[in-house]
KEKE-729450 format. One line per 2 residues: number of its first residue (from 0); for each residue x, y, z of C-alpha. Coordinates in Angstrom, 2 decimals. Layout:
BEGIN
NUM) X Y Z ~ ...
This chain:
BEGIN
0) -9.28 -20.77 9.27 ~ -8.77 -23.05 6.22
2) -6.42 -23.49 4.24 ~ -6.43 -21.66 0.78
4) -7.59 -23.62 -2.32 ~ -4.44 -24.03 -4.46
6) -7.22 -22.92 -7.37 ~ -8.47 -20.27 -6.11
8) -7.73 -16.58 -7.97 ~ -5.84 -15.37 -5.03
10) -3.55 -16.33 -2.53 ~ -4.06 -15.23 1.33
12) -1.14 -14.15 2.36 ~ -0.62 -11.39 0.21
14) -3.80 -10.14 1.44 ~ -2.78 -9.89 4.82
16) 0.87 -8.73 3.82 ~ -1.20 -5.59 1.80
18) -3.29 -5.54 5.30 ~ 0.17 -6.09 7.61
20) 1.33 -2.43 4.82 ~ -1.60 -0.63 4.88
22) -1.66 -0.60 8.54 ~ 2.07 0.18 8.61
24) 1.50 3.27 6.44 ~ -0.99 4.46 9.44
26) 1.13 4.43 12.59 ~ 3.92 6.44 10.64
28) 0.98 8.57 9.96 ~ -0.10 8.46 12.93
30) 3.38 9.00 14.19 ~ 4.53 11.96 12.69
32) 3.24 14.76 14.33 ~ 5.52 13.62 17.16
34) 8.76 12.85 15.99 ~ 12.09 15.07 14.80
36) 13.38 13.76 11.31 ~ 10.95 14.20 8.92
38) 8.34 16.92 8.09 ~ 4.94 17.40 8.28
40) 2.27 18.84 8.18 ~ 1.21 19.46 11.21
42) 4.27 19.56 14.12 ~ 3.82 18.52 18.23
44) 5.79 21.09 20.31 ~ 7.88 17.48 22.00
46) 9.25 15.17 19.89 ~ 10.16 11.09 20.63
48) 13.22 10.49 19.52 ~ 12.88 6.21 20.17
50) 9.48 7.14 18.15 ~ 11.16 8.28 15.22
52) 13.64 5.08 15.43 ~ 11.20 3.16 15.55
54) 9.45 5.01 12.15 ~ 12.18 4.60 10.57
56) 12.43 0.82 10.45 ~ 9.56 1.02 8.88
58) 10.17 3.45 6.27 ~ 13.23 1.17 4.62
60) 10.20 -1.03 3.19 ~ 6.71 0.26 4.07
62) 5.91 1.75 0.62 ~ 8.40 -0.54 -1.20
64) 6.13 -3.61 0.20 ~ 2.98 -1.55 -0.72
66) 4.06 -1.37 -4.57 ~ 5.13 -5.47 -4.66
68) 2.04 -6.25 -3.02 ~ 0.22 -3.71 -5.81
70) 2.64 -6.33 -9.00 ~ 1.19 -8.87 -7.26
72) -2.76 -8.29 -7.24 ~ -1.98 -6.67 -10.91
74) -0.54 -9.93 -11.97 ~ -4.50 -11.23 -10.75
76) -6.53 -8.43 -12.62 ~ -5.14 -8.82 -15.23
78) -5.48 -13.03 -15.03 ~ -9.50 -13.07 -16.40
80) -9.07 -9.66 -18.24 ~ -7.95 -8.20 -21.71
82) -5.85 -5.52 -21.80 ~ -8.20 -2.40 -22.01
84) -10.78 -3.52 -19.74 ~ -7.91 -4.34 -17.26
86) -7.28 0.20 -18.03 ~ -10.93 0.71 -17.84
88) -11.02 -1.06 -14.25 ~ -8.34 0.54 -13.19
90) -9.56 3.79 -14.47 ~ -12.22 3.52 -11.68
92) -10.91 1.98 -8.92 ~ -7.48 4.81 -9.01
94) -8.38 7.94 -11.28 ~ -12.22 8.69 -10.47
96) -11.75 8.05 -6.37 ~ -7.65 10.07 -6.40
98) -10.00 13.22 -8.08 ~ -12.56 12.77 -5.33
100) -9.44 13.05 -3.27 ~ -8.08 15.63 -4.61
102) -11.35 17.54 -4.29 ~ -12.85 16.75 -0.48
104) -10.70 13.67 1.57 ~ -7.54 15.92 1.32
106) -7.96 19.77 1.67 ~ -8.50 19.69 5.17
108) -5.79 18.45 6.38 ~ -4.47 21.46 3.85
110) -6.88 23.95 6.17 ~ -5.55 22.90 9.16
112) -1.63 23.15 8.07 ~ -2.81 27.31 7.51
114) -5.30 27.32 10.17 ~ -1.35 27.04 11.71
116) 0.01 29.33 9.67 ~ -2.22 32.12 10.14
118) -4.95 31.34 7.94 ~ -8.25 33.16 9.58
120) -11.03 31.98 8.44 ~ -13.85 28.65 8.19
122) -13.12 25.73 5.80 ~ -15.74 27.34 3.81
124) -13.56 30.67 3.29 ~ -10.80 28.46 2.25
126) -12.45 26.45 0.02 ~ -12.58 27.70 -3.06
128) -8.08 28.46 -2.11 ~ -7.06 25.37 -3.72
130) -8.70 26.18 -7.30 ~ -7.10 29.83 -7.28
132) -3.73 29.49 -5.27 ~ -1.71 26.87 -7.22
134) -0.12 23.57 -6.34 ~ 1.21 22.49 -3.00
136) 3.33 23.68 -0.65 ~ 2.67 27.28 -1.88
138) -0.21 26.56 -3.15 ~ -3.13 24.61 -1.67
140) -4.50 21.91 -4.39 ~ -2.12 18.80 -3.93
142) -2.88 14.61 -3.94 ~ -0.74 14.22 -0.07
144) -0.94 10.41 0.65 ~ -2.83 10.13 -2.43
146) 0.53 10.13 -4.75 ~ 0.77 6.45 -4.38
148) -2.66 6.01 -5.96 ~ -1.43 8.63 -8.87
150) 2.02 6.71 -9.20 ~ 0.33 3.16 -9.02
152) -2.62 4.49 -11.66 ~ -0.10 5.59 -13.99
154) 2.11 2.58 -13.73 ~ -0.52 0.25 -14.12
156) -1.24 1.70 -17.79 ~ 1.26 2.59 -18.83
158) 3.00 -0.95 -18.23 ~ -0.54 -2.69 -18.76
160) 0.79 -4.82 -22.14 ~ 4.04 -5.76 -21.11
162) 2.37 -7.44 -17.99 ~ -0.18 -9.06 -20.02
164) 2.27 -10.73 -22.09 ~ 4.78 -11.77 -19.49
166) 1.75 -12.94 -18.59 ~ 1.20 -15.17 -22.15
168) 2.84 -18.44 -22.87 ~ 4.98 -16.67 -25.86
170) 5.83 -14.18 -22.33 ~ 7.11 -17.40 -20.40
172) 9.12 -18.95 -22.75 ~ 11.08 -15.89 -23.08
174) 11.74 -15.35 -19.51 ~ 12.00 -18.02 -18.10
176) 15.53 -17.89 -17.49 ~ 14.56 -15.68 -14.69
178) 12.82 -19.42 -13.16 ~ 16.42 -20.90 -12.91
180) 16.58 -17.63 -9.99 ~ 14.84 -19.45 -7.80
182) 17.42 -22.22 -7.51 ~ 20.35 -22.14 -4.05
184) 20.23 -18.19 -3.81 ~ 20.00 -16.47 -6.69
186) 16.84 -15.31 -5.54 ~ 18.14 -12.10 -4.68
188) 19.50 -11.53 -8.08 ~ 16.49 -9.13 -7.73
190) 16.84 -6.88 -5.56 ~ 20.70 -5.08 -7.82
192) 18.20 -2.97 -10.33 ~ 16.57 -1.93 -7.41
194) 19.78 -1.38 -5.67 ~ 22.16 0.39 -8.79
196) 18.89 3.22 -9.28 ~ 19.06 4.03 -6.05
198) 22.39 4.25 -5.12 ~ 22.69 6.62 -8.59
200) 19.72 8.52 -9.19 ~ 19.33 9.14 -5.40
202) 21.67 12.21 -5.11 ~ 20.34 13.36 -8.77
204) 16.11 13.36 -7.92 ~ 16.08 13.35 -4.57
206) 12.41 11.88 -2.98 ~ 9.79 15.01 -4.12
208) 6.18 12.62 -4.94 ~ 5.06 15.58 -6.72
210) 5.36 13.63 -10.47 ~ 6.79 15.32 -12.69
212) 10.76 15.81 -11.05 ~ 11.00 12.03 -9.60
214) 13.21 9.94 -11.74 ~ 14.64 7.70 -8.79
216) 11.75 7.42 -7.69 ~ 9.94 6.27 -10.22
218) 12.09 4.02 -11.63 ~ 12.95 2.72 -7.28
220) 8.71 2.30 -7.25 ~ 8.58 0.13 -10.94
222) 11.43 -2.25 -9.24 ~ 9.27 -2.73 -6.79
224) 6.05 -3.45 -9.36 ~ 7.71 -5.44 -12.12
226) 9.45 -7.04 -9.37 ~ 6.52 -8.64 -7.74
228) 4.37 -9.64 -11.22 ~ 6.73 -11.00 -12.29
230) 7.66 -13.63 -8.92 ~ 3.78 -14.28 -8.79
232) 4.05 -14.97 -12.55 ~ 6.54 -17.36 -11.82
234) 5.46 -19.13 -8.77 ~ 8.80 -20.97 -8.27
236) 10.19 -17.62 -7.61 ~ 7.87 -17.23 -4.70
238) 8.52 -21.10 -3.57 ~ 12.18 -19.56 -3.12
240) 11.59 -16.55 -0.96 ~ 9.55 -19.50 0.95
242) 12.53 -21.72 1.79 ~ 15.36 -18.71 2.17
244) 13.32 -16.98 4.83 ~ 15.61 -17.64 7.49
246) 18.37 -16.10 4.88 ~ 16.01 -13.03 4.06
248) 15.56 -12.04 7.69 ~ 19.37 -12.95 8.45
250) 19.84 -10.34 5.62 ~ 17.19 -7.49 7.14
252) 18.52 -8.06 10.60 ~ 22.53 -7.42 9.43
254) 21.00 -4.41 6.82 ~ 19.35 -2.08 9.21
256) 21.48 -2.91 11.86 ~ 24.60 -0.93 10.02
258) 22.81 1.77 9.04 ~ 22.07 2.30 12.31
260) 24.87 1.69 13.71 ~ 26.23 4.38 10.77
262) 23.71 7.45 12.19 ~ 24.38 6.38 16.05
264) 27.40 6.80 16.04 ~ 27.92 9.35 13.56
266) 29.99 7.70 10.98 ~ 27.60 9.15 7.96
268) 29.83 10.03 4.88 ~ 30.37 14.87 5.80
270) 28.97 16.58 2.96 ~ 27.14 13.60 1.49
272) 26.30 14.92 -1.44 ~ 29.61 16.81 -2.67
274) 31.59 14.06 -2.15 ~ 31.00 11.30 -4.54
276) 33.72 9.65 -5.84 ~ 34.71 7.78 -2.17
278) 33.07 4.39 -2.30 ~ 32.08 4.66 1.25
280) 29.19 6.96 0.21 ~ 28.18 3.87 -2.81
282) 28.07 1.53 -0.28 ~ 26.36 3.16 3.19
284) 23.47 4.74 0.27 ~ 23.62 0.70 -1.01
286) 22.34 -0.53 2.38 ~ 18.83 1.33 2.08
288) 17.41 -0.49 -1.14 ~ 18.76 -3.51 0.71
290) 16.91 -2.85 3.76 ~ 13.76 -2.45 1.90
292) 14.55 -5.60 -0.60 ~ 15.02 -7.79 2.70
294) 12.48 -7.00 5.00 ~ 10.10 -7.20 1.85
296) 11.79 -10.39 1.32 ~ 11.36 -11.93 4.51
298) 7.64 -10.61 5.12 ~ 6.77 -12.53 1.96
300) 8.99 -15.73 2.81 ~ 7.65 -15.98 6.54
302) 3.78 -14.98 5.62 ~ 4.03 -17.64 2.90
304) 4.81 -20.11 5.36 ~ 2.47 -18.91 8.36
306) -0.59 -17.21 6.77 ~ -1.51 -18.67 3.34
308) -4.76 -19.08 5.52 ~ -8.00 -17.59 5.15
310) -10.24 -16.22 7.90 ~ -14.12 -15.44 6.83
312) -12.78 -11.58 8.47 ~ -10.80 -11.42 5.77
314) -12.78 -10.45 2.66 ~ -14.67 -8.16 4.94
316) -11.37 -6.67 5.63 ~ -10.17 -6.27 2.20
318) -12.75 -4.54 1.10 ~ -12.18 -1.75 3.72
320) -8.44 -1.23 3.54 ~ -9.03 0.71 0.13
322) -11.12 2.78 1.79 ~ -9.08 3.33 5.08
324) -6.16 4.41 2.95 ~ -8.05 6.79 1.50
326) -9.34 8.17 4.24 ~ -6.99 7.90 7.50
328) -4.62 10.84 6.82 ~ -6.86 13.02 6.81
330) -8.08 11.75 10.29 ~ -4.38 11.96 11.78
332) -4.81 15.56 10.36 ~ -7.51 16.60 12.36
334) -6.98 14.49 14.81 ~ -3.74 16.22 15.93
336) -4.50 19.41 15.09 ~ -6.70 19.14 18.63
338) -4.16 16.91 20.19 ~ -0.80 18.89 20.21
340) -3.05 21.75 22.07 ~ -3.05 19.49 25.30
342) -0.52 19.50 28.18 ~ 0.25 15.13 28.19
344) 2.98 13.81 27.30 ~ 3.82 12.60 23.57
346) 3.30 9.65 24.20 ~ 0.11 10.18 25.28
348) -0.42 11.98 22.64 ~ 0.10 9.43 20.41
350) -1.32 6.23 21.82 ~ -4.68 9.39 21.51
352) -4.29 9.79 18.06 ~ -3.30 6.40 17.25
354) -6.60 4.50 18.76 ~ -9.06 7.41 18.09
356) -7.88 8.02 14.34 ~ -8.79 4.37 14.02
358) -11.99 4.56 15.66 ~ -12.87 7.54 13.22
360) -12.03 5.82 9.64 ~ -13.42 2.45 10.85
362) -16.81 3.86 11.31 ~ -16.57 6.61 8.35
364) -16.38 2.52 6.52 ~ -18.47 1.25 8.11
366) -21.54 4.22 8.36 ~ -20.86 6.21 5.73
368) -19.16 4.54 2.70 ~ -19.84 0.82 2.58
370) -23.60 0.74 2.67 ~ -23.85 3.28 -0.89
372) -23.19 2.73 -3.55 ~ -22.07 6.54 -4.70
374) -19.23 6.45 -1.90 ~ -18.49 2.81 -3.07
376) -18.06 3.54 -6.53 ~ -16.01 7.27 -5.06
378) -13.76 5.27 -2.98 ~ -13.16 2.47 -5.42
380) -14.90 -0.40 -4.41 ~ -16.26 -3.19 -5.47
382) -20.22 -2.34 -6.58 ~ -22.00 -4.43 -3.16
384) -23.27 -6.89 -4.09 ~ -27.22 -7.82 -4.42
386) -28.73 -9.98 -1.83 ~ -30.50 -12.97 -4.09
388) -34.34 -12.67 -3.22 ~ -36.64 -15.32 -1.13
390) -38.12 -17.73 -1.96 ~ -41.54 -17.58 -2.80
392) -43.72 -18.38 -0.52 ~ -45.95 -21.64 -0.67
394) -49.06 -22.61 1.15 ~ -47.64 -26.46 0.12
396) -46.68 -29.37 3.00 ~ -43.15 -30.79 2.60
398) -44.57 -34.05 2.32 ~ -47.18 -32.18 -0.84
400) -44.58 -31.20 -2.06 ~ -42.36 -34.62 -2.20
402) -45.66 -35.45 -3.25 ~ -45.80 -33.34 -6.86
404) -42.09 -34.52 -7.06 ~ -42.67 -38.36 -7.33
406) -45.81 -37.82 -9.24 ~ -44.47 -38.25 -12.54
408) -42.17 -41.70 -11.67 ~ -45.29 -43.11 -10.52
410) -47.58 -42.75 -13.44 ~ -44.67 -43.29 -15.47
412) -44.64 -46.82 -13.38
């Protein structure tokens, strides 16, 4: 593995963390049918509380980390593009895969769910209903796990002029106060907006992923996206996260322990949303965004320290990770639909679901998406690089070529 040049347009540790966050999402979705606490499209008859606890931990920071990393990706995309060119690129890379996903990728998930609810008929009989029954869950039109693409597309389009201004000399001068946060432990003040938003608004606007009623989480996700953009725009902030990585890990560990101590001992406030004037309710709710930030800062700090090296396989994975995200939940739901019928243990079913789904998604990507221009376009990938044409063959020997090159020099002599 070779160190990344400081002159490169991307930093390897951010790509590794992006890959890790997608794998975390894949792990969580592979296990959702086998945990008891959260509703999901399909549920196995037996569930695992221990697997649910691991999901609970991942669920605190997996999407916040993905939005944070997306903020850094936006920075690098805007670095060599105008605002208009950036918006056009996001339309091609986000909006088109979203439409394709809603029409082709997501419907099989809904079909499998409807089969468990009593629907009789083939997928071809079911498919027209996505246009006639309305929006999920009552109807059959949905973006399901692609809500992240919807939200990211919306945020990037709305904030593109602001992002471009932040990157300008004028913006950097006006926002230079951010550099002072790199001193000592001031970096942790970046947590405050998300903590305030989540603590005060989540009661009124619980998470929906429906775009229209999700006001708390719109502001919540935007806070991670903007912070990621600002941190990469002012590199001293990233340096501060690297220096303070041990403090971040300590805060992350203590916060998740505090949350779980309250949960496991049934100390969560009774009538949580009704008795809103109790300070303990505010403190407990604040722990959720706090632990999200602490784990993100830990990942950035340790990633920058130890993962800022590029391996040749990274280019392949970077291309695959976006189509992988678009495909993964549909494949998982199909596998789970059949695995649920097996009498095996929860652990066996989860491991089978994880391994087979991963293999299927990888094969679909490698065999049907990566090689073809149309599928690359529909899945938001960059156009395939044209292979260089082989040099024209000639009958000249190396000695003849050398003589031809040297001939003008001989004539001059």
